[in-house]
C-alpha positions, 0 to 999 in steps of 0.5 A: 455526507459532505460534513463527514468528508470535510471533517475527515479530510481536515483530520487527515491533513493534520495527521499527515502534518504530524507524521511529516514533522515527527519523521523530520525530527527523527531524521536528525537523530541519525549521526550522518551528514547528508551533505557529505554523501551529496558532495562526493569523495573529493569534497573540499570544505568550501564545496561542502559548505556550498552543498549544505547551502544549496540543499538548505540544511545549513539552517536550524531544523525548524527553519528547514521544516518550514521551507520544506512545507512551503515548497509543497505549495509554492515550489523551492529553489536549490541553488546550483542543483536547480528549481523544484516546482510545486508541489515540491516534496524536496530534492533528493540528497542522493541522486540530486533529483526532485523527490516527487518525480522519482516517486512518480517514476516508481509508483506505477510498478507498486500500484500494479503490484498492489492492485493486481494482487488485491484483485486475485486474493479478493476473488479467491479469498472471498469466493472460498469463504462463501463456499465454506460458509454455504457448505458449513461443516462439510468437506469444502468448509474443512478444506478451506479452513485448514488450507487458510490456516496453513497459508496464513502462517507462510511469509512472502520472503519464504514462499517467494524464493521457493516459487522463484526457484521451482516455477521460474528457474527449475520448471520455466512455467512462469516468466522471471518477475519484471515490470513492463508499463501496462500501456506499452504491452499489457501481456508482458505487464501481466506475465511479468507480475503474475508470480508476485501476484500469485505469491501475495494472493496465496498469503492474503487469500488465507485471511480473507477466506477465514474472515469472509466465512466467519462474517457470512456464517454470522450473517446467515443466522441474523433475524432478517435473513431468516425472515427473508427465507420464511417469506419464500425467497429463493436461497440464491436471492437470500444469500446475495441480496441479504446475507452477502451484502450484510457480511461485506461491510467488515471485509470492505473495511479491512480490504481498504486498509490492506490495499493501502498497506500494499501500496505503502509497504511493498518493501519485502515484496519488491526486494524478494522479486527484485522489482524497483518500486516505491518500496525499494526506493524507501529502503535505499533512501533510509540506507542513504539517510536521504531525508527528502526521499524518506519524507516523500515515501512516508507521506505517500504511505500515510496518505494512502492509508488515510485516504482509503480509510475515508473511502472505506467509511463512505462505502461502508454506509452504502453497502450496509443500510444499517450504518449511517454516517453522522 
């Protein structure tokens, strides 16, 4: 296990390095001068030159990339703009603030949105799939299958606005989406994010219903499950100790990837519900050609996917005894 984790972590670092390098080089294909945006409207040539020097963009691109990498480990100075302590992911061209600090301010909202919705759609999705598998061929199975097929064709930007109109503006059943830190007021935290959770759960539950049903139906026909039944074990014991555990491996794998995607790719969700999380931050950074912020959010997204993949591979072996890490 230790060798596996070390090998995967080293591979993850290489992947993140490649992603950051590609993002850095692609940025300079954009014909915009970030120094002009940071300097302001009444910017003289001398001021523009000083801003370029403070931001470190008056060097060749490879040198800039080296300084950026070095800043992650030892920090970096941005002249008149101030110091950026390690780990420094750069200094925003747009708001003149350290990138890491800005991301950390927005990250709690995105994490709350991702984990809250994940809990909801995992419970309802896997639960509906279990019922459909146990009641295979009956009306419960047909209802779950047809409902998941309809829900999987929906999109967040459509369902979100419809739900906002009816549940918030028209009927007043739910609060307008907002974010209150969990430590400040847990009730307001949950009520403010309840609508986004439900909308995301409606769409993602459909995928997990179909996936968990198909996995359980397949597992219930395995030889070891039939053997457990032949030994006289109760139906409940056979289902949860053998069939359910064997079917959870692929579901855990997909769940880890989906959760990482929710953390790193919440742009549409946060835009629909006007939430100021990491997704909206990334969208604004791209629009403003704010390279340090784009790099920071890109590394966050890629890092989440890589880390969750490693965790999922390790958990997979614990759930399913037939899988062993070499």
